[in-house]
C-alpha positions in Angstrom: 0.1 -0.2 -0.1 2.9 2.2 1.0 4.3 1.6 -2.6 0.9 2.6 -4.1 0.6 5.8 -2.3 4.2 6.7 -3.2 2.9 6.3 -6.9 -0.1 8.2 -6.5 1.9 11.1 -4.8 4.3 11.0 -7.4 1.6 11.4 -10.0 0.1 14.2 -8.2 3.3 16.3 -8.3 3.6 15.5 -11.9 0.0 17.0 -12.3 1.3 20.4 -11.2 2.6 21.6 -14.4 -1.0 20.5 -16.1 -2.6 22.8 -13.5 0.1 25.7 -14.4 -0.8 25.3 -17.8 -4.6 25.3 -17.1 -6.2 27.7 -19.6 -9.4 28.4 -18.2 -11.4 28.0 -15.0 -13.2 25.1 -16.2 -10.4 23.4 -17.0 -8.6 24.1 -13.8 -11.6 23.1 -11.8 -11.9 19.8 -13.7 -8.1 19.0 -12.7 -8.7 20.1 -9.2 -11.8 17.7 -8.8 -9.6 14.8 -10.2 -7.2 15.3 -7.6 -9.5 15.6 -5.1 -11.2 12.2 -6.3 -7.7 10.9 -5.9 -7.2 12.0 -2.4 -10.8 10.6 -1.2 -10.0 7.5 -2.7 -6.8 7.2 -0.8 -8.8 8.4 2.6 -10.9 5.6 2.0 -8.5 3.0 1.7 -6.6 4.6 4.8 -10.3 4.2 6.6 -10.3 0.5 5.4 -6.8 -0.5 6.3 -7.3 0.6 9.9 -10.5 -1.2 10.4 -9.5 -4.2 8.7 -7.1 -6.9 9.1 -3.8 -7.0 6.8 -4.5 -8.3 3.3 -3.3 -11.7 2.5 0.2 -12.0 1.7 1.2 -11.4 -1.9 3.4 -13.7 -3.8 6.6 -15.0 -2.2 4.9 -14.4 1.1 5.4 -10.7 1.2 2.6 -8.5 2.7 2.2 -4.9 1.7 2.8 -2.5 4.5 0.0 -0.3 5.9 -0.7 3.3 4.5 1.0 5.8 6.7 -1.2 8.5 7.6 1.6 11.1 8.1 2.7 10.5 4.6 -1.0 11.0 3.5 -1.2 14.2 5.2 1.9 15.3 3.7 0.5 14.9 0.1 -2.7 16.3 0.8 -0.9 19.4 2.4 1.2 19.5 -0.6 -1.9 19.7 -3.1 -3.5 22.2 -1.4 -0.2 24.4 -1.3 -0.4 23.8 -5.1 -3.6 24.8 -5.8 -3.2 28.4 -3.4 0.2 28.8 -5.3 -1.7 28.5 -8.5 -4.3 31.2 -7.5 -1.7 33.5 -5.9 0.8 33.3 -8.8 -2.4 34.6 -11.2 -2.1 31.4 -13.1 -6.0 30.7 -12.3 -8.3 31.6 -15.1 -5.2 32.9 -17.3 -4.8 31.9 -21.0 -1.9 33.1 -23.3 -1.9 32.5 -27.0 0.2 33.9 -29.8 1.3 33.3 -33.5 2.7 34.7 -36.5 2.1 34.3 -40.5 5.2 35.4 -42.6 3.5 35.8 -46.2 5.1 35.9 -49.6 3.0 38.3 -51.9 3.0 38.6 -55.7 1.2 41.9 -57.0 0.9 42.0 -60.8 -0.2 45.5 -61.1 2.5 46.7 -59.0 5.1 44.4 -60.2 6.1 43.5 -56.9 7.4 40.2 -55.7 8.0 40.4 -51.8 7.9 38.7 -48.4 5.6 40.6 -45.9 6.1 40.5 -42.4 5.5 43.0 -39.5 5.4 45.7 -42.3 3.1 48.7 -41.9 -0.3 50.3 -42.8 0.9 53.5 -43.5 4.2 55.5 -45.0 5.7 55.5 -41.5 8.9 56.0 -40.2 9.6 59.1 -42.5 13.1 61.3 -42.1 13.1 64.4 -43.6 16.1 65.2 -45.8 17.3 68.0 -47.9 16.5 66.1 -50.8 13.0 64.9 -50.0 11.9 67.4 -47.5 8.7 65.3 -47.1 10.6 62.5 -45.6 11.3 59.2 -46.7 8.9 56.6 -45.2 8.0 53.0 -45.7 5.9 53.9 -48.6 3.0 51.7 -47.6 -0.8 52.2 -47.4 -3.8 50.1 -46.4 -4.7 47.9 -49.4 -6.4 44.5 -49.8 -2.8 43.1 -50.6 -1.6 44.7 -47.2 -4.3 43.8 -44.8 -3.9 42.0 -41.4 -1.7 39.4 -42.6 2.4 39.0 -42.3 1.8 40.0 -38.5 2.6 38.4 -35.3 0.7 38.7 -31.8 0.4 37.7 -28.5 -3.0 37.5 -26.7 -3.3 37.4 -23.1 -6.8 36.8 -21.3 -7.7 36.5 -17.6 -10.9 35.4 -16.1 -11.0 36.7 -12.4 -12.4 35.2 -9.1 -14.6 38.3 -8.2 -17.7 36.8 -10.3 -16.4 36.7 -13.6 -14.6 39.9 -14.7 -12.7 39.1 -18.0 -9.5 40.9 -18.7 -8.0 40.8 -22.5 -4.8 42.4 -23.8 -3.4 41.6 -27.3 -0.5 43.1 -28.6 0.3 43.1 -32.3 3.3 45.1 -33.6 3.1 47.2 -36.7 -0.6 45.7 -37.8 -2.8 45.9 -34.6 -6.2 47.4 -34.9 -4.9 50.4 -32.8 -2.1 51.1 -35.6 -4.6 51.3 -38.3 -5.4 54.9 -36.8 -3.0 55.5 -34.0 0.0 54.9 -35.6 2.8 53.3 -34.1 0.2 51.6 -31.3 0.8 47.8 -30.8 -2.2 47.4 -29.2 -4.8 45.3 -30.8 -7.3 45.1 -27.8 -7.2 46.3 -24.2 -10.6 45.4 -22.8 -12.6 44.2 -19.8 -15.8 42.6 -19.5 -17.3 43.3 -16.1 -20.3 41.6 -14.8 -23.1 43.7 -13.5 -26.1 42.2 -12.1 -24.8 38.7 -13.2 -22.7 37.2 -15.7 -25.2 37.5 -18.6 -25.4 41.3 -17.9 -21.9 42.6 -18.3 -20.2 46.2 -18.9 -17.3 46.5 -21.7 -14.6 48.9 -21.5 -11.6 49.8 -23.3 -10.4 49.4 -26.8 -12.1 46.8 -28.7 -11.7 45.4 -32.4 -14.8 45.6 -34.8 -17.1 42.8 -34.4 -18.8 43.1 -37.5 -18.5 40.4 -40.4 -17.6 36.9 -40.7 -13.7 37.0 -40.8 -11.4 37.2 -38.2 -8.3 39.7 -37.7 -5.8 37.0 -37.3 -4.9 34.2 -39.8 -3.2 32.7 -36.9 -6.1 32.9 -34.6 -7.1 29.3 -33.1 -10.4 30.2 -32.0 -10.7 27.7 -29.0 -8.1 29.8 -27.2 -10.8 32.4 -26.7 -12.7 33.3 -23.6 -14.9 35.4 -25.6 -15.2 35.9 -29.2 -16.6 38.5 -31.6 -17.1 36.1 -34.2 -19.7 33.3 -34.8 -17.2 31.2 -36.7 -14.7 30.0 -37.8 -13.8 28.4 -34.8 -10.3 27.5 -36.1 -7.9 29.4 -38.5 -8.8 31.6 -41.4 -9.1 30.0 -44.7 -7.5 32.7 -47.0 -4.7 35.1 -46.7 -6.1 38.1 -47.8 -9.7 39.6 -46.1 -13.0 39.9 -48.1 -13.5 43.4 -49.4 -16.5 44.2 -46.8 -13.8 43.6 -44.3 -11.2 46.0 -45.9 -13.4 48.8 -47.1 -16.6 49.0 -45.4 -16.0 47.8 -41.6 -14.6 49.9 -38.7 -11.1 49.0 -37.5 -11.7 49.5 -33.6 -13.9 51.4 -31.1 -12.7 53.0 -27.9 -15.5 53.6 -25.3 -17.8 51.6 -23.2 -20.7 49.3 -23.6 -23.4 46.7 -22.3 -23.0 43.1 -23.5 -26.5 41.3 -22.8 -26.7 37.6 -23.2 -30.6 36.0 -23.1 -30.9 32.6 -24.2 -29.7 32.5 -27.6 -29.5 36.2 -28.4 -26.3 38.2 -27.5 -26.8 41.8 -27.8 -23.8 44.3 -27.6 -24.8 48.5 -27.3 -21.2 50.5 -27.7 -20.8 54.2 -27.4 -17.4 54.8 -28.4 -14.8 56.7 -30.3 -14.8 55.2 -33.9 -11.3 54.3 -35.3 -10.1 56.7 -32.8 -8.2 56.7 -29.5 -9.5 60.1 -28.8 -12.1 62.5 -30.5 -10.3 66.1 -30.2 -10.4 69.0 -32.4 -7.5 69.4 -34.7 -5.3 72.0 -33.2 -3.8 74.7 -35.5 -0.8 76.6 -34.0 -1.4 80.2 -33.5 1.5 82.7 -32.7 4.6 81.4 -30.6 3.2 78.6 -28.4 -0.3 79.4 -28.9 -3.0 77.1 -30.3 -6.7 76.9 -31.1 -9.2 74.5 -32.4 -9.9 74.2 -36.1 -13.3 74.6 -37.8 -14.6 71.1 -36.9 -14.4 71.5 -33.2 -17.5 69.2 -32.5 -16.6 65.2 -32.3 -18.6 62.8 -30.4 -18.7 59.3 -29.6 -20.4 56.8 -32.4 -23.2 54.4 -31.3 -22.5 50.9 -32.6 -24.6 47.6 -32.1 -24.3 44.3 -32.8 -26.6 41.5 -32.2 -25.9 37.6 -32.6 -28.2 34.8 -32.6 -26.5 31.4 -32.5 -28.9 28.7 -30.7 -28.3 25.9 -33.1 -25.0 24.3 -33.4 -24.8 24.2 -37.3 -26.1 27.8 -38.0 -26.0 31.4 -36.6 -26.3 35.0 -37.6 -25.4 38.4 -36.4 -26.2 41.7 -37.7 -24.0 45.1 -36.5 -24.7 48.8 -37.3 -22.7 52.0 -37.1 -24.6 55.4 -36.3 -22.5 58.9 -35.8 -20.1 61.4 -37.2 -17.0 59.7 -38.2 -13.7 61.3 -40.0 -14.1 62.3 -43.7 -11.2 61.8 -45.4 -12.6 63.7 -48.4 -13.3 67.0 -47.3 -11.8 66.7 -43.6 -13.5 66.9 -40.4 -16.4 64.5 -39.8 -19.6 63.6 -41.2 -22.4 61.6 -40.8 -22.1 57.6 -41.2 -24.9 55.4 -41.2 -23.8 51.4 -41.8 -25.8 48.2 -41.5 -24.5 44.7 -42.3 -25.7 41.2 -41.6 -23.6 37.8 -41.8 -24.4 34.2 -41.0 -22.7 30.8 -41.0 -23.7 27.3 -41.9 -21.2 24.5 -40.9 -22.2 20.8 -40.9 -19.5 18.1 -40.9 -16.6 19.3 -43.1 -18.5 21.8 -44.8 -18.6 25.4 -43.7 -20.3 28.5 -45.7 -20.7 32.3 -44.8 -22.6 35.1 -46.3 -22.3 38.6 -45.3 -24.3 41.8 -47.0 -23.7 45.3 -46.3 -25.0 48.8 -46.9 -23.9 52.1 -45.8 -23.6 55.8 -46.4 -21.3 58.7 -45.5 -22.4 62.4 -46.1 -20.4 64.7 -48.2 -17.5 62.0 -48.7 -18.3 61.1 -52.3 -14.7 61.3 -54.2 -16.2 63.9 -56.9 -16.2 66.3 -54.0 -19.9 66.6 -54.6 -22.4 64.5 -52.7 -22.4 61.4 -50.5 -20.7 58.4 -50.8 -22.9 55.2 -50.8 -22.3 51.6 -51.1 -23.4 48.2 -50.7 -22.0 44.8 -51.0 -21.9 41.2 -50.6 -19.5 38.5 -49.7 -20.0 34.8 -50.0 -17.2 32.0 -48.7 -17.4 28.0 -49.0 -15.0 25.9 -47.4 -14.5 22.0 -47.3 -12.2 19.9 -45.3 -11.2 17.2 -47.8 -8.9 15.4 -45.5 -8.0 16.0 -41.9 -4.9 17.7 -43.0 -6.2 19.6 -46.1 -8.9 22.3 -46.5 -9.9 23.9 -49.9 -12.0 27.3 -49.9 -13.7 29.9 -52.5 -15.0 33.4 -51.6 -16.4 35.6 -53.9 -17.1 39.5 -53.1 -18.9 42.3 -55.0 -19.0 45.7 -53.5 -21.0 48.5 -55.5 -19.7 51.7 -55.1 -20.4 54.1 -58.2 -22.4 56.9 -56.8 -20.8 60.5 -56.8 -17.3 59.1 -58.0 -17.1 56.3 -55.3 -15.7 56.3 -52.1 -16.5 54.8 -48.4 -15.0 55.6 -45.1 -13.0 52.1 -44.9 -10.4 53.0 -47.4 -12.2 53.2 -50.6 -10.2 55.8 -52.3 -8.9 56.5 -55.7 -5.1 55.4 -55.2 -4.9 53.0 -58.3 -3.9 50.1 -55.9 -7.2 49.3 -54.5 -9.4 49.7 -57.6 -11.9 52.5 -56.4 -12.8 55.9 -58.0 -13.4 57.2 -61.5 -10.5 55.5 -62.9 -8.1 56.7 -65.8 -8.8 60.4 -66.5 -7.4 60.2 -70.0 -9.8 57.1 -70.7 -12.7 57.4 -73.3 -15.8 58.5 -71.6 -14.2 59.3 -68.3 -16.7 60.6 -65.6 -15.7 62.0 -62.5 -19.2 61.6 -61.0 -19.2 57.6 -61.5 -17.0 55.4 -59.5 -16.2 51.9 -60.4 -18.2 48.8 -58.9 -15.6 46.2 -57.7 -15.4 42.1 -58.0 -13.3 39.7 -56.5 -12.5 35.8 -56.7 -10.3 34.1 -54.2 -9.3 30.4 -54.3 -7.2 29.0 -51.5 -5.8 25.7 -49.9 -4.6 25.0 -46.5 -2.5 22.3 -45.4 -2.3 21.6 -41.6 1.0 19.9 -40.9 0.3 20.0 -37.0 -2.3 21.2 -34.9 -0.2 24.7 -34.5 1.4 24.8 -38.1 -0.2 25.3 -41.5 0.8 26.4 -44.9 -1.3 28.2 -47.0 -1.7 29.3 -50.7 -4.1 31.9 -52.1 -5.0 32.7 -55.9 -7.0 36.1 -56.3 -8.4 37.9 -59.0 -9.7 41.5 -58.7 -11.9 43.0 -61.3 -13.4 46.7 -61.8 -16.1 48.2 -64.1 -13.4 50.9 -65.2 -9.8 51.2 -65.6 -8.9 51.7 -61.9 -5.9 49.5 -61.2 -2.8 51.3 -61.9 0.3 49.2 -63.7 3.4 50.6 -62.5 5.3 48.8 -65.3 3.8 50.5 -68.3 2.1 53.5 -66.6 -1.3 52.4 -67.8 -4.5 51.9 -65.9 -6.4 48.5 -66.4 -9.8 46.8 -65.0 -8.1 44.0 -63.5 -5.4 42.5 -61.4 -4.0 39.4 -60.0 -2.6 38.5 -56.6 -0.6 35.3 -55.5 0.4 34.8 -51.9 2.1 31.9 -49.9 1.8 31.9 -46.0 3.1 29.9 -43.1 1.1 29.9 -39.9 2.6 29.1 -36.6 0.3 29.3 -33.4 0.0 28.4 -29.8 
């Protein structure tokens, strides 16, 4: 019996690393219960040994020695100490995950073929010189071939013992949601979810990435690692390297503010009042004289109202809708103007098949690229994916974005830059009309091969088309109505 007790005690000691790596309260409690069950079993064995005669001799006439209660108590104290140490050190309810996804991207219109990893969304790191007074920067812009990929992140989540407060800090250098508007920020998310009357009624505070649409920010995201998730599906890594057009050009980046999270049965409702794509809404400051300053002509900036409702009762399907209402930055005329947008998306998952569908419509006042009128848009995105084997998944995605009103344009980056394919296109083309913008299509085909649970390789071919010659080809300095990109990606996560 003593030999058996020593074996169990040794097993308990070996179990401590598992406790230290427990990634949620549920998992931690399960492991603690298992240890308690083992201790109860040992206690029962001690009681039985004290009240019963010694067991019959084993082979060769040897008899196992009785259980030593003092040794048993030492094991129990050690287990209790492990549990206390787990809580004191802050490991209880703690989950840490991360990953990165270097990409090799080929763009036909740009004539580029390059690795993309930890680069920027804007022409940052500029240094003014006598030759280039404006500075020499990285020369980058946010585009569909420079979106949320080629990045690294570290995700830290903690569930407190105070009734369920959830803390989340996600860091992503160069390409965080924060860096999309607060250049240089590495903070993707810094938020807390605090229970009010109960765990189904929560207060949300901090910087939160946008919750709309069906695509996640991180291609490396494992999904099951999340204590809370903004997405219905996928539960595992993304299917594509690039994002759909609605994600890239008609969705917010992040909100900074406060909200309510209400869960009632299969319904979850988030009501948020926050700065929209901004760490702070402040009036622009113009220097006046020596050391003096004053607000500009647009001093009124207020939070935007965001609402998100999710329905996910059935295990095979669900849907959500998201809306924005408020004044946001007007990139055409400066200042702010009214934005109204609504989107709805859903998923159907059965066996090895997954499908997603999203529809978006929006309008921003006085933001048309013709400098006269509102910017208006609507679009649809559809995705289908099939797991062919346990390691290989094939996927296809088709997007359409209607953006021809008042020369095109939208708040999410649909500008006439010659790269993303928006605007009126080539001003020298026959029939050019500055009041008519291009409508955009794209088709993406991808294959993902998962080497292990945490490592995958992905390839994607994407064809983009425009109803006008809006893609600028740098090689021959001409505009065309289509472009092709091809990417290879390595995904490593934990």
